[in-house]
C-alpha positions as CSV (number, residue, x, y, z in Angstrom):
1,M,0.9,10.2,-39.8
2,N,4.0,11.7,-38.2
3,R,6.5,10.0,-36.5
4,I,5.3,11.1,-33.1
5,T,2.0,9.4,-33.7
6,K,3.2,6.4,-35.0
7,I,4.8,5.3,-31.7
8,F,1.6,5.0,-29.9
9,K,-0.1,2.8,-32.5
10,N,-0.7,-0.5,-31.0
11,N,2.1,0.2,-28.6
12,K,2.7,1.6,-25.1
13,A,5.4,4.1,-25.6
14,L,9.0,4.6,-23.8
15,I,10.2,8.2,-24.0
16,T,13.4,8.9,-22.5
17,Y,15.2,12.3,-21.9
18,L,18.9,13.4,-21.7
19,T,20.4,16.9,-21.7
20,A,22.3,18.0,-24.9
21,G,25.9,18.2,-24.6
22,D,26.5,16.4,-21.2
23,P,29.0,14.8,-21.1
24,D,29.8,16.1,-24.5
25,I,28.2,16.4,-28.0
26,S,29.5,13.2,-29.5
27,K,28.3,11.3,-26.5
28,T,25.0,12.7,-26.7
29,E,24.4,11.4,-30.1
30,E,25.8,7.9,-29.1
31,Y,23.4,7.9,-25.9
32,I,20.4,8.8,-28.1
33,L,21.1,5.9,-30.5
34,A,21.9,3.6,-27.6
35,M,18.4,4.1,-26.2
36,A,16.7,4.2,-29.6
37,L,18.3,0.7,-30.5
38,N,16.9,-0.7,-27.1
39,G,13.4,0.2,-26.5
40,A,13.0,3.8,-26.6
41,D,10.4,5.0,-28.9
42,L,10.9,8.9,-28.5
43,I,14.0,10.9,-27.2
44,E,13.4,14.3,-25.7
45,I,16.7,16.4,-26.0
46,G,17.0,19.0,-23.3
47,I,18.3,22.4,-24.5
48,P,20.8,23.6,-21.8
49,F,19.4,26.8,-20.2
50,S,20.6,28.8,-17.1
51,D,17.1,29.1,-15.5
52,P,15.3,25.7,-16.3
53,V,12.4,26.6,-13.8
54,A,10.7,22.8,-14.4
55,E,13.7,21.0,-13.7
56,G,14.8,19.5,-10.3
57,E,18.5,19.4,-9.1
58,T,19.6,16.3,-11.5
59,I,18.6,18.0,-14.6
60,Q,19.8,21.6,-13.4
61,N,23.3,19.8,-12.8
62,A,23.3,18.4,-16.3
63,M,22.7,21.8,-17.8
64,V,25.3,23.4,-16.0
65,R,28.0,20.9,-17.2
66,A,26.8,21.3,-20.7
67,L,26.8,24.9,-20.5
68,S,30.3,25.0,-18.9
69,K,31.4,23.6,-22.3
70,N,29.8,26.4,-24.3
71,I,27.3,24.1,-26.0
72,N,25.0,26.3,-28.3
73,L,21.9,25.9,-30.2
74,E,23.8,25.3,-33.6
75,D,25.7,22.3,-31.7
76,I,22.3,20.8,-30.8
77,F,20.9,21.2,-34.2
78,G,23.8,19.3,-35.2
79,I,23.1,16.5,-33.0
80,V,19.9,15.9,-34.3
81,L,21.1,16.0,-37.9
82,N,23.6,13.5,-37.2
83,V,21.2,11.1,-35.3
84,R,18.8,11.5,-38.2
85,K,21.2,10.2,-40.5
86,K,21.2,7.0,-38.7
87,S,17.8,6.8,-37.0
88,D,14.1,7.5,-37.7
89,I,13.2,7.8,-33.9
90,P,11.1,10.7,-33.2
91,L,13.0,13.6,-31.5
92,V,11.7,16.4,-29.6
93,F,13.5,19.4,-27.9
94,M,12.6,20.2,-24.2
95,T,13.3,24.0,-24.1
96,Y,12.3,27.1,-22.8
97,L,11.0,30.3,-24.2
98,N,14.1,32.2,-23.8
99,P,16.6,30.3,-26.1
100,M,14.0,30.3,-29.0
101,F,13.3,34.1,-28.7
102,F,16.9,35.2,-28.8
103,Y,17.4,32.7,-31.9
104,G,14.4,33.9,-33.4
105,Y,11.0,32.1,-33.6
106,E,11.2,31.7,-37.5
107,K,14.8,31.0,-37.7
108,F,14.3,28.2,-34.9
109,F,11.4,26.4,-36.3
110,K,12.9,26.6,-40.1
111,R,16.3,25.1,-38.6
112,C,14.2,22.3,-36.6
113,K,12.5,21.3,-39.8
114,E,15.6,21.2,-41.7
115,V,17.6,18.9,-39.4
116,G,14.5,16.4,-38.9
117,L,13.1,17.5,-35.4
118,D,9.5,16.2,-34.8
119,G,8.4,18.4,-31.9
120,I,9.1,20.7,-29.1
121,I,7.9,20.8,-25.3
122,V,8.2,24.2,-23.6
123,P,7.4,24.3,-19.9
124,D,7.2,28.1,-19.2
125,M,4.8,28.9,-22.5
126,P,1.6,29.9,-21.2
127,F,-1.1,28.5,-22.9
128,E,-2.9,31.9,-23.6
129,E,0.3,33.1,-25.1
130,Q,1.4,30.3,-27.3
131,E,0.0,31.5,-30.7
132,E,2.7,33.7,-31.6
133,V,5.2,30.4,-31.4
134,K,2.5,28.0,-32.8
135,H,2.3,30.0,-35.8
136,F,6.0,29.2,-36.9
137,A,5.6,25.7,-35.6
138,R,2.6,25.1,-37.8
139,K,4.6,26.7,-40.9
140,Y,7.4,24.4,-40.5
141,S,5.4,21.2,-39.3
142,I,6.9,21.1,-35.7
143,T,4.6,19.6,-33.2
144,I,4.0,21.5,-30.0
145,I,3.6,19.1,-27.0
146,T,0.9,20.2,-24.5
147,L,1.6,19.7,-21.0
148,I,-1.2,19.1,-18.2
149,A,-0.4,19.1,-14.8
150,P,-2.3,18.1,-11.5
151,T,-3.4,21.7,-11.1
152,S,-4.8,21.9,-14.4
153,K,-8.1,20.2,-13.4
154,K,-10.5,23.1,-14.5
155,R,-8.6,23.8,-17.8
156,I,-8.2,20.1,-19.1
157,P,-11.1,20.3,-21.7
158,I,-9.4,23.2,-23.4
159,L,-5.8,22.0,-23.1
160,A,-6.8,18.6,-24.2
161,K,-9.0,19.6,-27.2
162,Q,-6.0,21.6,-28.9
163,A,-3.1,19.3,-28.2
164,E,-1.3,17.4,-30.9
165,G,1.2,14.5,-31.0
166,F,0.7,13.6,-27.5
167,I,-0.3,15.0,-24.1
168,Y,2.8,15.2,-21.5
169,L,0.8,14.6,-18.2
170,V,2.9,15.7,-15.2
171,S,2.8,13.3,-12.7
172,S,3.5,15.2,-9.6
173,L,3.6,18.9,-8.3
174,G,6.9,20.4,-8.3
175,V,10.1,20.2,-10.4
176,T,11.4,17.1,-12.3
177,G,13.3,14.3,-10.1
178,L,13.3,10.9,-9.0
179,R,10.1,10.1,-6.5
180,S,9.8,7.0,-4.4
181,R,5.8,7.2,-4.9
182,I,3.6,8.8,-7.4
183,T,0.7,10.0,-5.2
184,T,-1.3,11.8,-8.0
185,D,-4.6,9.9,-9.1
186,I,-3.2,9.4,-12.6
187,K,-6.2,7.1,-13.6
188,A,-8.6,10.1,-12.7
189,I,-6.9,12.7,-14.7
190,M,-6.5,10.2,-17.4
191,S,-10.2,9.7,-17.5
192,E,-10.9,13.3,-17.7
193,I,-8.5,13.8,-20.7
194,K,-9.7,10.8,-22.6
195,N,-13.4,12.3,-22.3
196,V,-12.3,15.2,-24.4
197,T,-9.7,13.9,-26.6
198,D,-8.2,10.2,-28.2
199,I,-4.7,12.2,-28.4
200,P,-2.3,9.6,-26.8
201,V,-1.1,10.6,-23.1
202,A,2.4,9.9,-21.7
203,V,3.1,10.4,-18.0
204,G,6.4,11.9,-16.8
205,F,8.0,13.6,-13.8
206,G,9.6,11.4,-11.1
207,I,9.3,8.0,-12.8
208,S,12.3,5.9,-12.7
209,K,11.6,2.2,-11.6
210,T,10.4,-0.3,-13.9
211,S,7.7,-1.0,-11.6
212,Q,6.4,2.6,-11.6
213,A,6.5,2.3,-15.4
214,K,4.7,-0.7,-15.5
215,E,1.8,0.8,-13.1
216,I,1.6,4.0,-15.2
217,V,0.9,2.3,-18.4
218,K,-2.0,0.3,-17.0
219,C,-3.9,3.6,-17.8
220,A,-1.6,5.8,-19.7
221,D,-0.4,5.4,-23.4
222,G,3.1,6.0,-22.5
223,V,5.7,6.7,-19.7
224,I,8.6,9.4,-19.7
225,I,11.7,8.8,-17.8
226,G,14.2,11.8,-17.5
227,S,15.9,12.4,-14.3
228,A,16.9,8.7,-14.1
229,V,18.6,8.6,-17.1
230,V,20.4,11.9,-16.5
231,K,21.5,10.3,-13.3
232,I,23.2,7.3,-15.4
233,I,25.1,9.7,-17.4
234,E,26.1,11.7,-14.5
235,Q,27.5,8.6,-12.7
236,Y,29.0,6.8,-15.9
237,K,29.9,9.8,-18.0
238,V,31.6,8.8,-21.3
239,N,31.1,5.0,-20.3
240,A,27.2,5.5,-19.9
241,A,26.1,3.8,-23.3
242,V,25.7,0.2,-22.1
243,K,24.1,1.2,-18.8
244,L,21.6,3.5,-20.8
245,A,20.9,0.5,-23.4
246,N,20.3,-2.1,-20.7
247,Y,18.0,0.5,-18.5
248,A,15.9,1.2,-21.8
249,S,15.5,-2.3,-22.5
250,E,14.3,-3.1,-18.9
251,L,11.8,-0.2,-18.9
252,K,10.4,-1.3,-22.4
253,K,10.1,-4.9,-21.4
254,A,8.2,-3.9,-18.3
255,I,5.5,-1.8,-20.3
256,I,5.3,-4.5,-23.0
257,L,4.6,-7.2,-20.3
258,N,2.0,-5.0,-18.6
């Protein structure tokens, strides 16, 4: 059983996201550990990219801030390596095909294995064209997380059957960002997925409030919080650790008490 699988055993999982290099490399490491020690079960690390098509304004701005400091993939691998020396929390990259392609698929996944990364999420990788990437992911034991969107209804059986680690269920149409209400019928999509597979399902996109997280995990196996975390970092910059720790703690308590 790998680290990703373990977090869903008898537990509702809290998954949080932050952008690597925002506000700087050392703070990214500090913030990952702050959340890991205060309730987060898995951390998604966003690789800054100039054209993040799945991201809303909050995360786009974080990526611009990180790129303005010339952060690169080797810096980000270094973040993972340093965190891994202090924590066993599962770590997953949120990235796009372009950075992996230019780094080289085999070199990329080999490096992921070396530093202790557990998986990747690639929003712009078409399902029908992912085998080339999966070949290297399998070779180096890196889990590729499958995304299922509200528009994926007809494709749920094939997507879910081939999923590994956990399924990232997108709660809303559009890009990432805080939403006051989640209008998608999450329960219905969850039911369709569970008819096909027993792989855990975590719901993300737009979730920020403890009340939303509590409601989501009534039917889901976990909740994913991204833009709200990045907003805290944007506001408090190098002094965000305590705020992030408190936020992670509040979210975890909410989903445990569900």
